[in-house]
N, C-alpha and C positions, 0 to 999 in steps of 0.2 A: 521426410524422415521416416525411418522404419517403424518407429513408434512415436506418433505425433505427441508433442508436448500439450497440445490442445486436448487431445483425447485423454491424456494422463490427468490433466487438471479437471476435466469434466467428470472423470471417474471418481475423483476424490470427493466430489460434491453430490453424487447421486446415491440413492438408497442401496444400489447393488454393488458396493465397493468390494472387489474380489479379495482385497487384503484384510477385510474386516475379521476380527476375532469374536467369536460368539461368547457372550458372557452369560447366556441362559441356555437351558436345554432345548427350548423350542426355537432358538435363533432369533427371538424378537428383540434381544438386547445385544448390540454390537459395538465394538471399540475399534477405532483406527487411530494411528498416531503419525507424528512427523517430528523431525529434528533438524536443526542447523547448528553445526559447530563451526563457528566463524572466527577467524583471526585476521587482523589487518595491521599494517604498519605504514605510517607516513614516512616516505623516503626523503621528501624535501618540500619546501614551501616558502612563500614570500607574501608580503602585503605592502601596498602602496609603493611598489618598486624596490623594496628592500627585503633581504633575506634575514635581517636581524630578528631574533625571536621576539614575539610580542604576546600580550595577554588579551584575550577577548572574553569578557565576562569571567567565568571561573576556569576557563581552559587556557593552558599554556600552548601557544602556537609557535611554529607551524602545526596545523591541525586540519582535520577533514570531517565535515558533517555527513553522516551516512544514514541516520535514522531520525528524521525531524520529529516524528510523533513521540519518541522516547528520548530525544536529545542524546543520540548516540554519536559521540564525537571522539575521534581518534587523535591522539597527541603524539607528536614526533619523539618527544623526550621519554616516552614510555615504551618505545619499541613495539614489538608485536603484542596486541591486546586481544584477549579472548572474551572479554566481559562486556562487550557493547552490543552484539547482535545474536549471540548464541542463545538458543531456546529449545524447549521441548514442549510439544503440544499433543493433546489427545482430543478426539471427538467421540462422544458416546451418543448412540442413537437408539431410542426405544420405539418399537412399532406396537401401538396399541390395537391397530386393526390395519387391513390393507390400505386404508385411506387416511389414517391419522397417526402421526408420530411426533416425538419430541427429540430435539437435538441440542447438545451442549458442546462447546469447545473450550477447553481449559488450557492455558499456556503459562509455563514458567519461564520467565526471561531473566537472563543474567543482568540486564539493565532495564529497570522500569521505575523511574522516579515517580510516576503517577500512582504507584501502589507499593512503594517501598520494596520493590523486587519480589513481592509475594506472588504466588500463582493467581491469575485472574481469570474470570469467566468472560471470555470474549463473545461467545454466542450462547444464547439460551432462548430457544424459540420452538413453537409448535407449527407443524405443517399439516394441512388438510386439503384433500382433493375430493370433488363431488363423487367420483368413482375411480376405480383402480387405474384405468387407462385414460383418465380425463386430460384434456389439453389445458385445463385450468389448475393452478396451484395457489393456495392462500397460506400465508405465514404471518405469525404475530409473535412478538417478544423482543429480545435484544439481538441485533444483527449488525454486521458491518455495513456502513454506507457504501453503496456500489458506485462510487465516484469514478473509479478507474477500471480498466479492463481486468487488471489483476487483483481488484479489491478483495474478492471473496477468498482468494488463496494467496494473499500477499506474503504470508509467513510460511507457506509450504514451499520452500525453496526448490524442492525437487521438481516442481511443476513448471519452472521457467529456466531459460538458458544461462542467466547471469548469476553472480553471487547474490545480487539484490536488484530489483527494478530501480531504474535511475532515480536517485534522490532529488534531482532537479525537477522531477515531475510528481513523484509520490511523496506525500506527507502534508497533513494539515493537523491543527490542534484537536479537532473533533473527528473521530473515525468510526464511531458506532452510533446507533440510534435505537431508541425504544419506540416501537411502533408496529406497523403492519405493511405487508406488500402483497401484490397479486401479480401473477404472470400467466401469459397465454402462449402456448407453443403450437405451431402449425406447419405443415408441409406446404410449400408454394406450388400448387398445382401438381403436375406430373414430373416436375423437375427434381433435381437433387438438393435444392435449396430448402432450408428450414428457417423459420423465423421465431424469435421470442420477443414478446412485448411485455415489459414490466413497469409497474408503478409502485411507489412507496411513499409513506408519510409517517411522521413522528417527530421526535426531538431528543436532545441529549445535553446534559450539563456536566462539565468536567471542572472540578474545583482544583485550583493550584496546579494547572496542567503544565507539563514539562516544556512544551513548545513555547508558550507565552512567557512563563515565569523564568525559565533558565536561559532561553536563547535571546529574548528581547528585553525583558523588563527588570529582571533580578528580584523584583518585589512579587510576592505571591499574587498571581493573577488568575482569574477565573473566566471561563468562556461557556456560552450557552447558544446552541443552535435550536431554535424553536420553529414550529409550523413548517417543518420540512415537507416539501412536495417535489417528487422527482419522477422521471420517466425515462426509460431507455428502449431502444429498438435495435435488435441484433439479428443478423442473418449469416448463415454459414452453409457451405456445401461439402465440408470435410477437408477442403483445401484452403479456401478463403473464408475469413471470418471478419465481419465488419460490425461496428456498434456505434450508435449515436446516443448521447445522454444529455439531459437537461434537468437541473435541480435548482430550486429557490428556497430560501429560508430567511428567518429573522435572526440576526446575529447580535449578541450582547457580550461585551468584554468589560470586566470591571475588576477593581481592587478594593480591599477593605480599608475604610477610613479609620485610622487609629482612634479618632474621637467618636467613632460610631457611624453607622451607615455605610454607603458605598460610594466609590468614585468611579463613574462610568467613563470608559475610554471610547466605547461604541455602545449605543443603546437601542435595541430593537430595530436594527438597520436592515432594510431589504437587501439581500445578497443573492447572486445567481452564479452558477457554475455550469459551463457547457463543455462537452468533450466528444471527440471523435477518434475512433481507433480502427485500424485496418491491419490484418495479419494474414500471412500466407505460410503454409507448411506444405510444400510441394516437392515430392521426391526427396532429394537431399538438401533442398534450399529452405531457409527459414528467414522470413522477413517480418519485422515488428515495427509498427508505427502508431503513435498516439499524439494527439494535440488537444490542449485544454485551455480554457479561458475562465478566470475568476473575475467577477466584477462587483464592486461595492461603491456605488456612485451616488452622492447626494450633494448637489451644489449648495443647498441652503446650510449644510453643516460643514462645508469645505472638504467633503470626502471625495476622493478620486482614486480609489484603490483598485487598480486593474493589474492582474498578473496574467502573463501568457507563458505557457510552458509546453514543451514538445520533446519527443524522442523518436529516433529512427534507427533500426539495427538490421544488419544482414549477417546471416550465418550459413554454414555449410557443414553437413554431417559426413564425416569420414569414419565409417564403422562406429566404434564406441566414442569417437571424439567429435566435438562440435565447437570449432572456433567461431568467434563472432566479433564484429566491429559494431559499436553503437555510438551515436552522438545524441546528446541531450542539451537543452538549455531552458532557462526561465528568465523573465525580466518583468519589472514593473514599468508602467509607461510614464509615471510622474516622478519628478525629482524630490528628494534624492533617490535616484534609481537604485534598486537592488536587483542584481542579476548574476548569472553564472552560465558558463559553457563548459561541457565536459565530454571528453572522448574516452571510450572504454574498449579495451581489448580483453576478451574473456575466452576461456577454454574450459569446456565441460567434458569430463571423462566418466562415462557410465561403465565403471569397472566391475561392479557387482549388481545383482538383481536388486532393484528398488533403492539403489544407492549411487550417488554421483559425487565426484570430487571436482571442485571448480577452483580455478585460479584466475584472477582478474587484475588488470593494471589500469588505473584511472589517471588521466591528466586533466585537472580541473582549473579553470581560470575564473577568478572573481571579477565580474563586470560591474560591481556596485560602485556608486558614486558617493560613498560616504567619506566624511572628513577624517574618520578614524579607521583603523584596520579592522575589517570584518573577519570572516574565516579565511580570506586570502586565497592565493593560488596553492595548489598542492598536487603531489604525485603520491598515489596510494597503491599499495600492493595488498591484495586480499586473497585468502585461501579458505575454502569452506567445504566441509563434508556434510552433505544433505541427503536425507532419505525419508522413506515412508515405511510404516509397518502396520 
């Protein structure tokens, strides 16, 4: 592509963002921003072989889940909805010295059950390097867990080709951590390849989180990931970018007992997530692939929770237009199986500087083996205006 989406994404995360607005005379305080104005409509849907409308939890279906973290569900009977994924975000960065800075990211979402739709501080961390051109970087504070390839800029829609990364792959109840990380960047010999090795640790507790409470239990449910230990290794040469990730943590899932105390659904359970991504941005071709595995197994407790999820997409740039086909799926290995397969046809139009208009058509098939209708099959049409400033 003439302007690599990888290069755009990396530029949004580096200290030298060309779009940054100076908030101080000396240039030490900078602001950048991004927005997604997204509308989507469920065109049709069915469940358990019937197109008769049904109810799942509080949603009137046919419906389509598009944002697991914030329970962003589109309902057919509501037509085009703008209030599920639209958002406005800003990043503010303060340089205290050439080697020490602080960064915060604040997002206002049209739909955020976790915080009553109030603006939230998604990031608040400090960055230190031993020297200005050091290969080592140390960070501490509140950050997004780097589970996926697009984790750091998941909500900066302008940085990727779709309206949204595949919901079949992206979305867990816990998505941030309070802790620290370290990364090391190096060139691989005299080649064009560079590598980044990162490690992180910390934890996070989300009370009454939307994922558990609204989607699965209906009763206020809390989740905590503690003793997080993760590591990733990435390599790229400007055309190909590959990344491998492994993370483990202790998971606790509980509800409040009306008579006092807690009712534990999962208590301090060892859990691990592994992921591998490979992407290519060569001339006009764009290829995206990602595969992940979640595992929470304990025979003594009768736990055998294993999820497998993956996506692959191919696109081609024709001037300002980027059409793309993507396939994704996820499944659990134990009964009753929960699973889904989705095909996406997306079109990105870069019609203005730093602004893209996207249209996407999703055909999603529910592969769950539940005795009741889950989210079911659906056909979804999405339109989104996304940009950076």
